[in-house]
C-alpha positions as a LaTeX table, in Angstrom:
\begin{tabular}{lrrr}
\hline
Residue & $x$ (\AA) & $y$ (\AA) & $z$ (\AA) \\
\hline
Met1 & 178.18 & 136.31 & 114.96 \\
Tyr2 & 174.94 & 137.68 & 113.57 \\
Ala3 & 171.77 & 135.92 & 114.63 \\
Asn4 & 168.58 & 136.22 & 112.55 \\
Pro5 & 165.79 & 137.24 & 114.94 \\
Ala6 & 163.25 & 135.30 & 112.84 \\
Cys7 & 165.24 & 132.11 & 113.32 \\
Met8 & 165.57 & 132.74 & 117.04 \\
Ala9 & 161.78 & 133.23 & 117.48 \\
Pro10 & 160.08 & 130.22 & 119.06 \\
Arg11 & 158.08 & 128.08 & 116.60 \\
Gln12 & 154.30 & 128.38 & 116.96 \\
Pro13 & 152.58 & 125.30 & 118.30 \\
Phe14 & 151.41 & 122.78 & 115.71 \\
Leu15 & 147.75 & 123.30 & 116.56 \\
Ser16 & 147.93 & 127.00 & 115.62 \\
Glu17 & 148.51 & 126.14 & 111.97 \\
Pro18 & 145.45 & 126.24 & 109.73 \\
Ile19 & 143.78 & 122.85 & 109.95 \\
Met20 & 143.33 & 122.52 & 106.18 \\
Thr21 & 147.12 & 122.65 & 105.68 \\
Arg22 & 147.50 & 119.52 & 107.81 \\
Ile23 & 144.86 & 117.38 & 106.00 \\
Pro24 & 145.67 & 115.72 & 102.66 \\
Arg25 & 143.79 & 117.40 & 99.84 \\
Pro26 & 141.89 & 114.25 & 98.69 \\
Leu27 & 140.62 & 113.77 & 102.24 \\
Val28 & 139.43 & 117.39 & 102.31 \\
Phe29 & 137.23 & 116.74 & 99.28 \\
Val30 & 135.81 & 113.61 & 100.88 \\
Ile31 & 134.92 & 115.50 & 104.06 \\
Leu32 & 133.26 & 118.35 & 102.15 \\
Ala33 & 131.24 & 115.90 & 100.06 \\
Phe34 & 130.08 & 114.08 & 103.18 \\
Leu35 & 129.01 & 117.34 & 104.85 \\
Ser36 & 127.08 & 118.42 & 101.75 \\
Leu37 & 125.33 & 115.07 & 101.50 \\
Ser38 & 124.40 & 115.20 & 105.18 \\
Ala39 & 122.88 & 118.67 & 104.74 \\
Cys40 & 120.84 & 117.52 & 101.74 \\
Thr41 & 119.64 & 114.44 & 103.61 \\
Arg42 & 118.48 & 116.54 & 106.52 \\
Ser43 & 116.61 & 118.93 & 104.22 \\
Val44 & 114.82 & 116.04 & 102.53 \\
Glu45 & 113.90 & 114.42 & 105.81 \\
Glu46 & 112.60 & 117.68 & 107.21 \\
Ala47 & 110.55 & 118.58 & 104.11 \\
Pro48 & 106.84 & 118.54 & 105.00 \\
Glu49 & 104.65 & 116.03 & 103.23 \\
Ser50 & 101.86 & 117.17 & 100.94 \\
Ala51 & 98.48 & 117.32 & 102.59 \\
Thr52 & 96.19 & 114.42 & 101.71 \\
Ile53 & 93.39 & 115.31 & 99.31 \\
Asp54 & 89.93 & 113.82 & 99.72 \\
Asn55 & 89.35 & 111.57 & 96.70 \\
Asn56 & 85.56 & 111.84 & 97.00 \\
Val57 & 84.24 & 114.50 & 94.64 \\
Asp58 & 80.47 & 114.99 & 94.90 \\
Gly59 & 79.91 & 111.36 & 95.80 \\
Val60 & 82.27 & 109.95 & 93.15 \\
Val61 & 85.43 & 108.30 & 94.50 \\
Tyr62 & 88.64 & 108.43 & 92.43 \\
Thr63 & 91.00 & 105.45 & 92.75 \\
Ser64 & 93.83 & 103.87 & 90.75 \\
Gly65 & 95.65 & 100.60 & 90.25 \\
Asp66 & 92.66 & 98.32 & 90.64 \\
Trp67 & 92.95 & 96.14 & 87.52 \\
Glu68 & 95.41 & 94.68 & 85.03 \\
Pro69 & 95.70 & 96.45 & 81.64 \\
His70 & 93.83 & 94.74 & 78.82 \\
Leu71 & 96.80 & 95.29 & 76.54 \\
Pro72 & 100.34 & 95.04 & 77.99 \\
Ala73 & 102.62 & 98.00 & 77.32 \\
Gly74 & 104.32 & 97.83 & 73.93 \\
Glu75 & 101.90 & 95.34 & 72.37 \\
Arg76 & 99.91 & 96.06 & 69.25 \\
Gly77 & 96.12 & 95.88 & 69.27 \\
Arg78 & 92.99 & 97.27 & 70.87 \\
Ser79 & 92.52 & 98.10 & 74.52 \\
Ala80 & 89.49 & 99.04 & 76.57 \\
Gly81 & 91.65 & 101.86 & 77.88 \\
Asn82 & 93.12 & 103.09 & 81.12 \\
His83 & 90.01 & 104.74 & 82.59 \\
Arg84 & 86.70 & 103.31 & 83.69 \\
Ala85 & 83.63 & 104.17 & 85.73 \\
Ile86 & 81.93 & 101.71 & 88.09 \\
Ile87 & 78.14 & 101.57 & 87.95 \\
Lys88 & 76.31 & 99.63 & 90.65 \\
Leu89 & 72.61 & 98.78 & 90.48 \\
Asp90 & 70.33 & 98.04 & 93.39 \\
Ser91 & 68.34 & 94.83 & 93.59 \\
Ser92 & 65.28 & 96.36 & 91.92 \\
Gln93 & 67.27 & 97.33 & 88.83 \\
Thr94 & 69.20 & 94.13 & 88.06 \\
Asn95 & 66.24 & 92.59 & 86.21 \\
Ala96 & 64.84 & 95.81 & 84.72 \\
Pro97 & 64.42 & 95.98 & 80.93 \\
Val98 & 66.49 & 99.17 & 80.75 \\
Val99 & 68.51 & 101.39 & 83.08 \\
Val100 & 69.85 & 104.90 & 82.47 \\
Ala101 & 73.17 & 105.63 & 84.17 \\
Glu102 & 74.94 & 108.96 & 84.61 \\
Ile103 & 78.75 & 109.09 & 84.80 \\
Val104 & 80.11 & 112.32 & 86.29 \\
Trp105 & 83.70 & 111.83 & 85.20 \\
Arg106 & 84.94 & 115.44 & 84.93 \\
Arg107 & 87.39 & 114.42 & 82.22 \\
Pro108 & 90.01 & 116.80 & 80.77 \\
Asp109 & 90.41 & 115.39 & 77.25 \\
Ser110 & 89.26 & 117.23 & 74.15 \\
Ala111 & 86.21 & 116.10 & 72.14 \\
Pro112 & 85.05 & 113.34 & 74.51 \\
Gln113 & 81.94 & 112.83 & 72.36 \\
Glu114 & 84.20 & 111.46 & 69.64 \\
Lys115 & 85.47 & 108.61 & 71.84 \\
Ala116 & 83.68 & 105.31 & 72.37 \\
Ile117 & 82.29 & 103.87 & 75.61 \\
Leu118 & 82.62 & 100.13 & 76.19 \\
Leu119 & 80.32 & 98.58 & 78.81 \\
Phe120 & 81.22 & 95.29 & 80.53 \\
Asp121 & 79.47 & 93.07 & 83.04 \\
Ala122 & 81.92 & 93.10 & 85.98 \\
Ala123 & 81.12 & 89.51 & 86.94 \\
Thr124 & 82.15 & 87.99 & 83.60 \\
Met125 & 83.89 & 90.87 & 81.75 \\
Asp126 & 81.58 & 90.17 & 78.81 \\
Thr127 & 80.43 & 93.11 & 76.73 \\
Val128 & 76.87 & 94.18 & 77.53 \\
Lys129 & 74.84 & 93.33 & 74.44 \\
His130 & 72.33 & 96.20 & 74.53 \\
Ala131 & 73.85 & 99.58 & 75.39 \\
Ala132 & 73.72 & 103.04 & 73.84 \\
Val133 & 75.14 & 106.51 & 74.50 \\
Leu134 & 72.63 & 109.26 & 75.21 \\
Ser135 & 74.94 & 112.21 & 75.83 \\
Ile136 & 78.61 & 113.01 & 76.43 \\
Asp137 & 80.54 & 116.11 & 77.44 \\
Asn138 & 83.57 & 116.83 & 79.61 \\
His139 & 81.56 & 117.01 & 82.80 \\
Ser140 & 79.48 & 113.85 & 82.44 \\
Gly141 & 78.07 & 111.19 & 80.18 \\
Thr142 & 74.76 & 109.33 & 80.15 \\
Ile143 & 74.24 & 105.82 & 78.83 \\
Ala144 & 71.31 & 103.41 & 78.64 \\
Phe145 & 71.65 & 99.64 & 78.79 \\
Ala146 & 69.74 & 96.44 & 79.41 \\
Pro147 & 71.18 & 94.86 & 82.58 \\
Val148 & 72.35 & 91.27 & 82.53 \\
Ala149 & 69.96 & 89.28 & 84.72 \\
Gly150 & 71.32 & 89.06 & 88.26 \\
Ser151 & 74.37 & 91.29 & 87.67 \\
Asn152 & 74.60 & 94.50 & 89.65 \\
Thr153 & 78.07 & 95.90 & 88.81 \\
Tyr154 & 79.24 & 97.23 & 85.44 \\
Tyr155 & 82.44 & 98.79 & 84.11 \\
Ala156 & 82.16 & 101.62 & 81.59 \\
Tyr157 & 85.52 & 102.17 & 79.85 \\
Tyr158 & 85.41 & 105.61 & 78.31 \\
Met159 & 88.74 & 106.05 & 76.50 \\
Pro160 & 89.32 & 102.80 & 74.53 \\
Tyr161 & 92.06 & 102.93 & 71.92 \\
Glu162 & 93.98 & 101.09 & 69.24 \\
Thr163 & 97.79 & 101.19 & 69.18 \\
Thr164 & 100.56 & 100.16 & 66.81 \\
Gly165 & 102.66 & 99.03 & 69.77 \\
Gly166 & 106.42 & 99.33 & 70.12 \\
Tyr167 & 108.47 & 101.95 & 71.92 \\
Tyr168 & 106.94 & 104.86 & 70.00 \\
Pro169 & 103.36 & 103.78 & 69.24 \\
Asn170 & 100.71 & 105.59 & 67.26 \\
Leu171 & 97.52 & 105.63 & 69.28 \\
Asn172 & 93.98 & 106.33 & 68.09 \\
Tyr173 & 90.88 & 106.36 & 70.26 \\
Leu174 & 88.00 & 104.20 & 69.09 \\
Pro175 & 85.31 & 106.39 & 67.51 \\
Gly176 & 82.28 & 107.32 & 69.57 \\
Gly177 & 78.58 & 107.29 & 68.79 \\
Asn178 & 76.11 & 104.44 & 68.48 \\
Asp179 & 76.46 & 101.79 & 65.80 \\
Asp180 & 73.43 & 100.45 & 63.90 \\
Glu181 & 72.73 & 97.73 & 66.47 \\
Ala182 & 72.82 & 100.17 & 69.39 \\
Ala183 & 70.66 & 102.67 & 67.51 \\
Ala184 & 68.08 & 99.99 & 66.71 \\
Trp185 & 67.93 & 98.89 & 70.35 \\
Leu186 & 67.58 & 102.51 & 71.46 \\
Asp187 & 64.59 & 102.93 & 69.15 \\
Ser188 & 63.03 & 99.77 & 70.55 \\
Val189 & 63.00 & 101.28 & 74.05 \\
Asn190 & 61.29 & 104.51 & 72.94 \\
Gly191 & 64.49 & 106.39 & 72.08 \\
Ser192 & 66.38 & 108.95 & 74.14 \\
Glu193 & 63.28 & 111.10 & 74.66 \\
Gly194 & 61.34 & 108.17 & 76.11 \\
Leu195 & 64.26 & 107.20 & 78.34 \\
Ser196 & 64.41 & 110.72 & 79.73 \\
Gln197 & 60.97 & 110.09 & 81.22 \\
Leu198 & 62.05 & 107.01 & 83.16 \\
Pro199 & 61.38 & 107.16 & 86.92 \\
Ala200 & 64.18 & 107.52 & 89.45 \\
Ser201 & 63.93 & 103.81 & 90.23 \\
Ala202 & 65.31 & 103.07 & 86.74 \\
Arg203 & 68.22 & 105.46 & 87.04 \\
Ala204 & 71.73 & 104.82 & 88.33 \\
Arg205 & 74.89 & 106.82 & 88.88 \\
Ala206 & 78.55 & 105.87 & 88.69 \\
Thr207 & 80.02 & 105.83 & 92.18 \\
Glu208 & 83.71 & 105.40 & 91.35 \\
Ile209 & 86.19 & 106.50 & 88.67 \\
Gln210 & 89.26 & 104.29 & 88.32 \\
Ser211 & 92.53 & 104.53 & 86.43 \\
Val212 & 94.77 & 101.57 & 85.66 \\
Asp213 & 97.60 & 103.09 & 87.74 \\
Asp214 & 98.74 & 106.33 & 89.35 \\
Phe215 & 100.56 & 107.47 & 86.22 \\
His216 & 97.34 & 107.51 & 84.16 \\
Ser217 & 95.16 & 108.97 & 86.91 \\
Phe218 & 93.43 & 112.30 & 86.31 \\
Phe219 & 93.03 & 112.86 & 90.04 \\
Pro220 & 93.34 & 115.45 & 91.45 \\
Met221 & 94.68 & 118.12 & 89.11 \\
Glu222 & 92.94 & 116.96 & 85.93 \\
Val223 & 89.50 & 116.52 & 87.44 \\
Val224 & 87.87 & 119.54 & 85.84 \\
Ala225 & 85.49 & 122.01 & 87.40 \\
Ser226 & 82.08 & 122.55 & 85.84 \\
Glu227 & 81.11 & 125.87 & 84.28 \\
Ser228 & 78.79 & 126.64 & 87.20 \\
Glu229 & 81.58 & 125.95 & 89.68 \\
Val230 & 83.93 & 128.32 & 87.86 \\
Glu231 & 81.22 & 130.99 & 87.75 \\
Gly232 & 80.61 & 130.49 & 91.47 \\
Leu233 & 84.29 & 130.95 & 92.20 \\
Leu234 & 84.47 & 134.18 & 90.23 \\
Ala235 & 81.29 & 135.50 & 91.85 \\
Val236 & 82.92 & 135.36 & 95.29 \\
Asp237 & 85.39 & 138.09 & 94.30 \\
Glu238 & 83.99 & 141.36 & 95.67 \\
Ile239 & 86.21 & 143.47 & 93.43 \\
Gly240 & 84.97 & 141.84 & 90.25 \\
Arg241 & 86.66 & 139.66 & 87.70 \\
Arg242 & 90.39 & 140.08 & 87.39 \\
Asp243 & 92.78 & 139.48 & 84.53 \\
Phe244 & 94.15 & 136.39 & 86.25 \\
Tyr245 & 93.93 & 134.44 & 89.51 \\
Tyr246 & 96.79 & 132.88 & 91.40 \\
Phe247 & 96.42 & 129.49 & 93.12 \\
Pro248 & 99.46 & 128.28 & 95.09 \\
Glu249 & 99.85 & 124.52 & 94.78 \\
Asp250 & 102.29 & 121.87 & 95.94 \\
Arg251 & 104.87 & 120.82 & 93.34 \\
Asp252 & 103.68 & 117.22 & 93.74 \\
Arg253 & 100.45 & 118.26 & 91.97 \\
Pro254 & 101.32 & 119.84 & 88.61 \\
Ile255 & 98.56 & 120.95 & 86.27 \\
Arg256 & 98.68 & 119.07 & 82.97 \\
Met257 & 95.39 & 120.05 & 81.34 \\
Asn258 & 96.59 & 121.05 & 77.89 \\
Asp259 & 93.45 & 120.02 & 75.98 \\
His260 & 90.72 & 121.53 & 78.12 \\
Gln261 & 90.15 & 125.21 & 78.86 \\
Ser262 & 89.03 & 124.88 & 82.45 \\
Ser263 & 90.34 & 124.73 & 85.99 \\
Pro264 & 90.84 & 121.81 & 88.35 \\
Cys265 & 87.82 & 121.14 & 90.53 \\
Arg266 & 90.24 & 121.29 & 93.45 \\
Phe267 & 90.55 & 125.07 & 93.02 \\
\hline
\end{tabular}
């Protein structure tokens, strides 16, 4: 009788068979998915956190989420806006006839001089009766106002708007400049030229820039550098000005300045 050598050969032990042939196919997919998820989880956990950035820029502190919006999302109407500067007076200024305040906001929006500034007494949130704009540009703005007796803190909202509301609203910023009442008051206090001669004791400076929440915050990548700061940066280059400069930045801090031809102050 003929015997097939292949049939007579001893069977290989079960453990020598490829392991994947012994596991049901659906279970294989479950195991692979679990391993992939574990690898992704480890990579996320091990990813280094972004370095904290100092929110104090030349003595002005940038914060967010400190007040409730004047106009809830989706509603129609006027709002004081999502950005404000805090001006604090010392005791000698609270009863002065007029104070000139500088706001170094470093804002990235286009044509800031065409947008209104609304000034409120922080204690009551009433509009300050006598206030006028002296100058506005992207780096800073200067306003003059008659303080409310006894009040030392004021909010200057600098991007007030009107919206149609709804899911896809049309938004227009309130127009800037001084109305007739503000212009008349400004003339009564010797005009902008007279105010420029005021002593330092009658001058104030915004100490904080606030946004309604983190989403609307300009800090840090939309806080613009001044022209002198950009020139100083370029002057450091010993080779001379180049066609472009490369600044590596964390992906958590994208640059979104589409309306202003400048660089973040952070650079």
